[in-house]
C-alpha positions as CSV (number, residue, x, y, z in Angstrom):
1,M,50.0,-6.7,-74.2
2,K,46.6,-7.8,-75.4
3,L,46.9,-10.9,-73.1
4,A,47.7,-8.7,-70.1
5,Y,44.8,-6.4,-70.9
6,F,42.5,-9.4,-71.2
7,Y,43.5,-10.8,-67.8
8,S,43.1,-7.3,-66.2
9,F,39.6,-7.0,-67.6
10,Y,38.8,-10.6,-66.5
11,L,40.0,-9.9,-62.9
12,F,38.0,-6.6,-62.8
13,S,34.9,-8.5,-64.0
14,L,35.3,-11.1,-61.3
15,L,35.7,-8.5,-58.6
16,L,32.6,-6.6,-59.8
17,I,30.5,-9.8,-59.8
18,S,31.8,-10.8,-56.4
19,A,30.9,-7.3,-55.0
20,C,27.4,-7.4,-56.5
21,S,26.9,-10.9,-55.1
22,K,27.9,-9.8,-51.6
23,S,25.6,-6.8,-51.8
24,T,22.7,-9.0,-52.9
25,D,23.4,-11.4,-50.1
26,N,23.6,-8.6,-47.5
27,S,20.4,-7.0,-48.6
28,A,18.7,-10.4,-48.6
29,E,19.7,-10.8,-45.0
30,N,18.4,-7.3,-44.1
31,E,15.1,-7.7,-45.9
32,T,13.3,-9.6,-43.1
33,P,9.6,-9.1,-43.8
34,R,8.3,-6.2,-41.8
35,T,5.6,-8.3,-40.3
36,V,8.2,-10.6,-38.9
37,R,10.3,-7.8,-37.4
38,L,7.1,-6.2,-35.9
39,E,6.1,-9.5,-34.4
40,N,9.5,-10.0,-32.9
41,W,9.3,-6.5,-31.4
42,L,5.8,-7.1,-30.0
43,Q,7.0,-10.3,-28.3
44,N,10.2,-8.8,-26.9
45,A,9.7,-5.1,-26.3
46,D,12.4,-4.2,-23.8
47,F,12.3,-0.9,-21.9
48,E,14.7,1.2,-19.8
49,E,13.9,3.7,-17.1
50,I,14.4,7.4,-17.9
51,T,15.3,9.8,-15.1
52,V,13.5,13.2,-15.5
53,T,14.1,14.6,-12.0
54,S,15.3,13.2,-8.7
55,G,12.9,11.1,-6.6
56,R,10.2,8.6,-7.5
57,W,7.3,10.1,-9.4
58,A,4.2,9.0,-11.3
59,Y,3.9,10.2,-14.9
60,E,0.3,10.6,-15.8
61,D,0.4,11.9,-19.4
62,I,2.9,12.3,-22.2
63,V,2.7,13.6,-25.7
64,F,5.0,14.2,-28.7
65,N,4.3,16.6,-31.4
66,P,5.2,16.1,-35.1
67,N,8.0,18.6,-34.8
68,G,9.7,16.5,-32.1
69,T,8.6,18.5,-29.0
70,G,7.4,16.5,-26.1
71,A,5.5,17.3,-22.9
72,L,5.2,15.3,-19.8
73,L,2.9,15.6,-16.7
74,D,3.8,14.1,-13.3
75,D,1.7,13.6,-10.1
76,D,3.2,16.8,-8.6
77,N,1.4,18.8,-11.3
78,R,4.7,19.6,-12.9
79,I,4.9,19.8,-16.7
80,F,8.2,19.1,-18.4
81,Y,9.2,19.9,-22.0
82,S,11.7,18.2,-24.3
83,Y,13.0,19.7,-27.5
84,D,15.3,16.8,-28.4
85,Q,13.2,13.7,-28.5
86,G,13.3,13.1,-24.8
87,K,17.0,13.2,-24.3
88,T,16.6,16.0,-21.9
89,W,13.6,17.3,-20.0
90,E,13.1,20.8,-18.4
91,Q,10.3,21.8,-16.1
92,K,8.2,24.4,-17.9
93,L,5.5,25.1,-15.4
94,K,3.6,23.8,-12.3
95,I,-0.1,24.1,-11.4
96,S,-0.4,24.5,-7.6
97,G,-3.4,23.5,-5.5
98,Q,-5.2,21.6,-8.2
99,T,-5.6,18.1,-9.5
100,I,-4.3,17.8,-13.1
101,N,-5.3,14.8,-15.3
102,C,-4.2,15.5,-18.8
103,I,-2.3,17.7,-21.2
104,A,-2.4,18.5,-24.9
105,L,0.2,20.3,-27.0
106,K,-0.8,22.7,-29.7
107,P,0.8,21.4,-33.0
108,N,3.3,24.3,-33.0
109,A,4.1,23.6,-29.3
110,E,3.8,27.2,-28.3
111,Q,0.7,26.5,-26.2
112,I,-0.4,23.8,-23.9
113,F,-3.9,22.8,-22.7
114,I,-4.2,21.4,-19.2
115,G,-7.3,19.5,-18.0
116,G,-8.3,19.2,-14.3
117,N,-11.2,18.2,-12.1
118,S,-14.6,19.5,-11.2
119,L,-14.8,20.6,-7.6
120,G,-18.4,19.3,-7.1
121,E,-21.9,19.5,-8.6
122,A,-21.8,23.3,-8.8
123,Y,-18.4,23.5,-10.5
124,G,-17.3,22.7,-14.1
125,A,-14.2,20.8,-14.9
126,K,-11.3,23.3,-14.6
127,F,-8.9,23.8,-17.4
128,W,-6.0,26.1,-18.3
129,V,-4.3,27.3,-21.5
130,Y,-0.7,28.4,-21.2
131,D,1.6,30.1,-23.6
132,T,4.9,28.2,-23.5
133,P,7.5,29.7,-25.8
134,K,10.6,27.7,-26.2
135,N,12.8,30.7,-25.3
136,G,10.8,32.5,-22.7
137,T,8.7,32.2,-19.6
138,S,5.4,30.4,-19.6
139,S,2.3,32.6,-19.0
140,L,-1.4,31.9,-18.4
141,N,-3.4,32.6,-21.5
142,Y,-6.8,31.6,-20.3
143,Q,-8.5,29.5,-17.6
144,A,-12.2,28.5,-17.1
145,E,-14.7,25.9,-16.0
146,A,-16.0,23.8,-18.8
147,E,-19.6,24.2,-20.0
148,V,-21.8,22.4,-22.5
149,S,-22.9,24.2,-25.6
150,N,-26.5,25.3,-26.0
151,T,-27.5,24.5,-22.4
152,R,-24.6,26.3,-20.8
153,D,-24.7,23.5,-18.1
154,L,-21.4,23.0,-16.2
155,I,-19.5,19.8,-17.1
156,N,-19.3,18.8,-13.5
157,H,-17.1,15.8,-14.0
158,N,-13.4,15.5,-14.6
159,F,-11.2,15.7,-17.6
160,V,-9.8,12.3,-18.5
161,R,-7.8,12.8,-21.7
162,A,-7.2,15.6,-24.2
163,S,-5.8,16.1,-27.7
164,W,-5.0,19.4,-29.5
165,N,-5.7,18.8,-33.1
166,G,-4.9,20.1,-36.6
167,D,-8.3,21.8,-36.9
168,G,-7.4,24.1,-34.0
169,S,-9.7,22.5,-31.5
170,V,-8.9,20.7,-28.2
171,Y,-10.9,17.5,-28.0
172,A,-11.4,16.0,-24.5
173,S,-13.0,13.1,-22.7
174,F,-14.7,13.4,-19.3
175,G,-15.9,11.1,-16.6
176,R,-16.2,10.2,-13.0
177,S,-15.0,7.3,-10.9
178,N,-18.4,5.7,-11.0
179,Y,-18.1,5.4,-14.8
180,K,-21.2,7.6,-15.4
181,D,-22.1,11.1,-16.4
182,G,-19.2,11.4,-18.9
183,F,-18.8,13.4,-22.0
184,F,-16.8,13.7,-25.2
185,G,-16.5,17.0,-27.1
186,N,-14.3,19.8,-28.3
187,I,-13.5,23.5,-27.7
188,T,-11.5,26.1,-29.5
189,P,-9.5,27.7,-26.6
190,D,-9.6,31.3,-27.7
191,G,-11.2,32.6,-24.6
192,R,-14.4,30.5,-24.8
193,K,-15.3,27.7,-22.4
194,I,-18.1,26.1,-24.3
195,F,-17.6,22.4,-25.3
196,I,-19.7,21.0,-28.2
197,R,-21.1,17.7,-27.2
198,R,-20.1,14.8,-29.5
199,T,-20.6,11.9,-27.1
200,P,-21.8,8.8,-29.0
201,S,-24.9,8.2,-26.8
202,F,-26.0,11.8,-27.6
203,S,-25.5,11.5,-31.3
204,R,-27.4,9.8,-34.0
205,I,-25.9,6.4,-34.9
206,L,-27.0,4.9,-38.2
207,D,-29.9,7.3,-38.2
208,R,-31.3,6.0,-34.9
209,E,-32.4,8.3,-32.2
210,P,-29.8,8.9,-29.5
211,S,-29.9,6.6,-26.5
212,R,-28.8,9.4,-24.2
213,Q,-27.6,7.1,-21.5
214,P,-24.9,8.3,-19.0
215,S,-21.4,7.4,-20.1
216,Y,-17.8,7.6,-19.1
217,C,-15.5,8.6,-21.9
218,A,-11.9,7.4,-21.5
219,G,-9.0,6.9,-23.9
220,F,-9.3,8.2,-27.5
221,Y,-7.2,9.3,-30.4
222,I,-7.7,11.2,-33.6
223,K,-5.6,9.6,-36.3
224,N,-3.0,12.0,-37.6
225,N,-4.6,14.7,-35.5
226,S,-7.3,15.2,-38.2
227,E,-8.8,12.0,-39.4
228,Q,-10.6,9.0,-37.9
229,T,-11.5,9.1,-34.2
230,T,-11.4,6.1,-31.9
231,L,-13.1,6.4,-28.5
232,C,-13.4,4.0,-25.6
233,T,-16.5,4.5,-23.3
234,Y,-18.4,2.9,-20.5
235,E,-22.2,3.4,-21.1
236,Y,-24.5,3.0,-18.2
237,S,-27.6,0.9,-18.8
238,T,-30.4,2.4,-16.8
239,S,-32.6,-0.7,-17.3
240,G,-29.8,-3.1,-16.2
241,L,-28.3,-0.8,-13.7
242,T,-24.8,-1.7,-15.0
243,N,-21.9,-0.2,-16.9
244,I,-21.3,-1.7,-20.4
245,L,-18.0,-1.2,-22.2
246,A,-18.5,0.3,-25.7
247,A,-16.1,1.4,-28.4
248,Y,-16.7,3.6,-31.3
249,Y,-15.0,5.2,-34.3
250,S,-16.0,8.3,-36.2
251,T,-14.8,9.6,-39.6
252,S,-15.6,13.2,-38.6
253,K,-14.6,13.5,-34.9
254,G,-18.1,12.7,-33.6
255,S,-20.1,15.3,-35.5
256,G,-23.5,14.4,-36.8
257,N,-24.4,10.9,-37.7
258,S,-20.8,9.7,-37.8
259,W,-20.3,7.2,-34.9
260,F,-20.1,3.5,-35.5
261,N,-20.0,0.9,-32.7
262,I,-16.9,-1.4,-33.0
263,S,-17.3,-3.2,-29.6
264,A,-17.6,-6.6,-31.3
265,N,-14.0,-6.4,-32.5
266,W,-12.6,-4.6,-29.5
267,K,-9.8,-6.6,-27.9
268,A,-8.3,-4.1,-25.5
269,G,-11.0,-3.7,-22.8
270,L,-11.1,-0.4,-21.0
271,V,-8.5,1.8,-22.6
272,Y,-7.1,4.6,-20.4
273,H,-4.8,6.3,-22.9
274,I,-3.8,6.1,-26.5
275,G,-0.6,7.6,-28.0
276,Q,0.1,7.7,-31.8
277,D,3.1,8.4,-34.0
278,K,3.5,11.4,-36.3
279,T,1.7,9.7,-39.2
280,G,-1.2,8.3,-37.2
281,E,-0.5,4.8,-38.5
282,K,1.0,3.4,-35.3
283,S,-0.6,3.7,-31.9
284,I,0.0,2.4,-28.4
285,W,-2.9,1.7,-26.1
286,V,-2.7,1.6,-22.3
287,S,-5.4,-0.8,-21.1
288,Q,-6.8,-2.2,-17.9
289,A,-4.8,-4.9,-16.0
290,N,-1.5,-3.3,-17.1
291,R,-1.8,-4.3,-20.7
292,L,-0.2,-2.6,-23.7
293,F,-1.6,-3.0,-27.2
294,Y,-0.3,-2.0,-30.6
295,N,-3.0,-0.4,-32.8
296,G,-5.6,-1.9,-30.4
297,Q,-5.2,-5.4,-31.8
298,E,-1.9,-6.9,-30.9
299,T,-0.6,-7.4,-27.4
300,I,2.8,-6.0,-26.5
301,N,4.8,-8.4,-24.2
302,Y,6.9,-5.7,-22.6
303,K,9.8,-6.2,-20.2
304,N,11.4,-4.0,-17.4
305,I,8.5,-1.6,-17.0
306,Q,7.7,-1.1,-13.3
307,G,4.4,0.0,-11.7
308,N,0.9,0.5,-13.0
309,L,0.6,1.8,-16.6
310,L,-0.8,5.3,-16.9
311,C,0.0,6.6,-20.3
312,A,2.0,6.0,-23.5
313,A,3.4,7.9,-26.5
314,I,5.4,7.4,-29.6
315,D,8.2,9.8,-30.5
316,Q,9.3,10.9,-33.9
317,D,11.8,8.1,-34.2
318,D,9.2,5.5,-33.3
319,Y,10.4,4.8,-29.8
320,V,7.7,4.0,-27.3
321,W,7.4,5.9,-24.0
322,V,5.4,4.6,-21.1
323,G,4.5,6.5,-17.9
324,T,3.6,4.5,-14.7
325,D,3.0,5.3,-11.1
326,R,6.7,4.4,-10.5
327,G,8.5,6.2,-13.3
328,L,9.0,6.9,-17.0
329,F,10.2,4.2,-19.4
330,K,11.4,4.1,-23.0
331,S,11.7,1.2,-25.4
332,K,15.3,0.2,-26.2
333,E,14.3,-0.3,-29.9
334,P,11.9,1.6,-32.1
335,I,8.8,0.0,-33.5
336,P,9.8,-1.5,-36.9
């Protein structure tokens, strides 16, 4: 009896040791260093085309909110919403007779900001704020032509990109095709149309007087919707009669003496659009010459994306979405 008990205990011990050993082996196989997994993803990022609606359309802006809601703008001025991480998209509204350049979702996704063009020297850049309830009809809340605070001058160049942030403000970049006369600033869209200028060339940098040169403000993002701002600009040198690429970051969204030039370490060139994940730790940059960058530093060698890159976003499951002039594409694997 004792001998039988001994052998039973011995066999149980062997089985337990064997199970622990297999578990250790499996976990060791799965514990590939994150840097290696990320590098593999960057080198082999494979994408598939996503059909939103019939026909061939360009997708000019895309954004995902932390609650999983997404919004998508096409070149027919249609805005689509998704409430299931992009599995399905439904047309929410359409702006007729205008040129629309960018969209920004309010963090609770019940409102959307839409940025358009200026119609000439005597007109400010047009924008709209729509109420977009999930279970209801979209309705116009406010529309206006953008003006500069203090001077009340019209911002007579076009919206480039916009972001609705945790402080309640919409931040936006402006510019023209000649890469001059741009602007970066913010507005609280509660019926006002006055943008506070926060453009680097009009701000004190390291306590130096502002250079005040004309600039074109392009892609930007505000980390985690509330923290450090990164902004790509073209600054026009009046002495050299040329546009010079400049990049900045700010720890307080461009207020006061907060901009720092980071052009010396800038690898991405002119950045058209930047999308970030829900934590603000991961970002995808759409750059000139059809290039994608991860966090602005590492090149993404993507496959199966067709057309010229226009915009990018990261959804709440860390999948990357890219809009081009030939369609919408989603990565087959999430960012590690």
